[in-house]
N, C-alpha and C positions, 0 to 999 in steps of 0.2 A: 493518313497517307497524304502526302503534299507531292504534286504532280507538275512537271514543268517539261515545255515544249522547245525546239531548237529550229525554230520557224525556216531559217535558211537551208536546213536539210530535209525539209519537209518535199516527198515527191507527188503528193498529193491525190494516195491510193484511196483514202476515203475510209481505209478499214477501222480507224478510230471512230469516226462517227457513226456508222453500223453500228458498231458494238458497245459504246458508250456515248449516245446522243445526249445526254443530260453534262456531260463534261466537254467533249469536244465538238467543235463545227468548223465549217469550210468558208473560206472569204470567196470572191468570187473569181479568185483565180485558182481555187483548190486547195490552197495552202493552210493547214490546220491553224483553230483558233482554240484556244481554251476558254471555257466558259466558267470554271471553276479550279482553281489551286487546290482546294481542299476538300473532295468530291464527299460525300455521305458515303455510312459504310456498305448502304447497300449498292452502290456503285463502286464498289474496287474491284470485284472481279471481272466486271468490263474492262475497267481501267488497265487491271494488271493483263487482261488480255490484248489490251490494244498494245500496249507495249510491246509484249512479245511477239507480235506480227506484224506491227510496224516494219515496211520494208528497208527505211530510210534510219532506224533505231534514232527516230526523235522524239521520241517520248521518253523520261525520265521520272522515276518513283523515288521517294525518300521516305523512311518513316518518320511521321512526326517528333 
């Protein structure tokens, strides 16, 4: 899995950080920060759920 984020689209809801804190963080303004673009397999479910619930559709996933 490869993860990318569209930071300008981010609305700082923080759902991604709550669901996959090993992969996502937020800067001082609340905007998503990607900690790793290639998360370990044990984090894939959280990353998929983060992408699904992101209100701005700012998280994009691709198969490697």
